[in-house]
N, C-alpha and C positions, 0 to 999 in steps of 0.2 A: 367206709364213710356212710353216714345215714343219708336217706333220701333228701334231696334239696327241698326247701320250702317253696311254695308257690306264691309269687307276687301277683295279687289280683289286678286285673286290668280294669280301669275306669274309662268308659266310652264318653267322648265329648262330641256333642252334636256338630254336624257339618257347618252350620251357620252360627255356632256359638250358643251360649246360654242366655243371651240377652242381658238383662240387668240382674238376673238371679245370681246369688252366690253359689259357688260350687263347693260342696263339702268333700274334702279329700279324705280318703280312707287309706291310712298308712299300715303297712305290714312290717312288724318288727323283723329285723335281720338277726338271725341266730348264728353266731360265729361257728358253732359246732356243725351246723347243717348247711350253711350258705343258702342261696336261693336262685330262682330262675323266673323268667316271664316269657310268654309267647310273643314273638316279634314278626311283624310284617313290614318293618321299616318306618312305621308311623307312630312309634311309642317314644315318649319322653319320660324320664325318671325324675321324680322330685324326692330328694333325700332330706330327712330331718334328724338333727343331732339333739338329743334331749339332755346332754351333759353340758354343764357350764365349766367343766374342767379343761377344755381345750378342743381343738379340731379333731375330728375322727375321719378315718379313711375307709372307702369302699372301692372295689375294683370290678369293672365290667370286663369280662373275659372275652377276648377275640379268638378267632380261629385263624389258622395259617392260610395266607393267600397262595396263589399259584407258584410264588417264588419262595414259599416257606416262611415269610415274614409274619409277625404278629404285632398287634398294636393295642394291647390292653389299655383301658382308660382308667386312670386313678382319679377318683373323685374325692376332693378334700372338702369336708362339710364343717363349716365353722361352728364354734361352740354357741349355745344359747347364752345370751348375756343378760337375761332378766329384763324387767321393764317392758315385757311384751316383744322383745327382740328374739326371733326364732333363729336357730342354726339351720339354714336351708341352703341347698345346692341343687343344681339340675344337671342332667346329662342326656344326650340324645338329640335327634333320633339316631338309630343304629342300623347301618346298612346290613341287610340279611346276609349278603355275601361275605362280610367281614366279621359278623358277630354271632350269627345263628350256628348252633352246634350241628354237626353233620352225622353223628352216630344215630343209628336207627331208633333207639329209645329216647333220644334227646333232640330229634329233628325239629328245627324251628324255635328252639329254646335259646335264650341268652342267659348266661350264668353271671350272677352277681355275688361276689365274695367279700367278707369282712372278717376282721380279727377282734372286733369289739362288740359290746352289748348295748351301746347307746344309740344305735342308728335304726331308723325305720325308713321305708321307701313307699312311694305311691307311683304306680305306672299309669300314665295318661295316654290313651289311644285316640289319635286324631283321625277322623273319618276323612279320607281324601275327597 
């Protein structure tokens, strides 16, 4: 499997952005590669579906807890319906104990998988 693509993290100021607009930078999700982001428990994902053909799916991969249970999150992103209506869905924040990978080369990463080409994602990090 190819190396996973990196989802860039956008930092949000502790006391907000005031009245200024926030320009979100989306990372395209590539089905052949899948993706990851670094997680400290204060990250929310914003998914965008550029297709008007129907809802698309992304999966946030969990790790097994002490009892071996997993709880992947399936995110259904609605279709863009024209007229300025975007196909948007959010997920998170993600508990590091349940979602951060534990392998040495993947420590602290959360994996995001998809089987489609119409999704992109923005990771927003809230400063506690």
